[in-house]
C-alpha positions in Angstrom: 10.8 50.5 -13.9 9.7 47.6 -11.8 12.5 45.7 -10.1 12.0 42.5 -12.1 12.5 44.5 -15.3 15.5 46.3 -14.0 17.2 43.0 -13.1 16.5 41.6 -16.6 17.8 44.8 -18.2 21.0 44.5 -16.2 21.4 41.0 -17.4 20.9 42.1 -21.1 23.7 44.7 -20.6 26.0 42.0 -19.3 25.5 39.6 -22.2 27.3 39.7 -25.5 24.4 39.9 -28.0 24.6 43.7 -28.1 27.9 45.5 -29.0 29.3 48.0 -26.5 28.2 50.8 -28.7 24.6 49.4 -28.9 24.6 49.0 -25.1 25.6 52.6 -24.6 23.0 53.9 -27.1 20.3 51.7 -25.4 21.3 53.0 -22.0 21.3 56.7 -23.1 17.9 56.3 -24.8 16.4 54.6 -21.8 17.6 57.5 -19.7 15.4 59.7 -21.9 17.9 61.3 -24.2 16.6 62.2 -27.6 18.1 60.8 -30.9 19.7 64.1 -31.4 21.3 64.2 -28.0 22.6 60.7 -28.3 24.0 61.3 -31.7 25.8 64.4 -30.5 27.3 62.5 -27.6 28.3 59.6 -29.8 29.6 61.7 -32.6 27.1 60.5 -35.3 23.9 61.7 -36.8 20.4 61.4 -35.4 19.6 59.2 -38.3 22.4 56.8 -37.5 21.2 56.5 -33.9 17.7 55.7 -35.3 19.2 53.0 -37.5 21.2 51.5 -34.7 18.1 51.6 -32.5 16.2 49.5 -35.0 19.0 46.9 -35.0 18.9 46.9 -31.1 15.1 46.5 -31.2 15.5 43.5 -33.6 18.2 41.9 -31.5 16.2 42.3 -28.3 13.1 40.8 -29.9 15.1 37.8 -31.0 17.0 37.4 -27.7 14.8 38.2 -24.8 13.4 35.2 -22.9 11.1 37.5 -20.9 8.4 38.8 -23.4 7.0 41.0 -20.6 10.2 43.0 -20.5 10.2 43.4 -24.3 6.6 44.6 -24.1 7.5 47.0 -21.2 10.4 48.5 -23.2 8.4 48.8 -26.4 5.3 50.3 -24.8 6.8 52.6 -22.2 10.1 53.7 -23.4 10.8 56.8 -25.4 13.6 54.8 -27.0 11.2 52.7 -29.2 8.5 55.3 -29.6 10.9 57.5 -31.4 12.1 54.9 -33.9 
């Protein structure tokens, strides 16, 4: 991930518009873990992780001031390709 995106992603993780649970799920998915793997780690079903992922995507779309980061995450990340 380019440095400018990494910096913005760190800022997103520090702000309050995502819950701690959503931040953990986003982080795990961006690491490349599957819905199933994240669900097992979080103690919920794959489907629940998918649903939370949709909510995260909506929140990011509403909150990001850097549209290029949103495009980068949506286009390149397994997180959003699997939702």
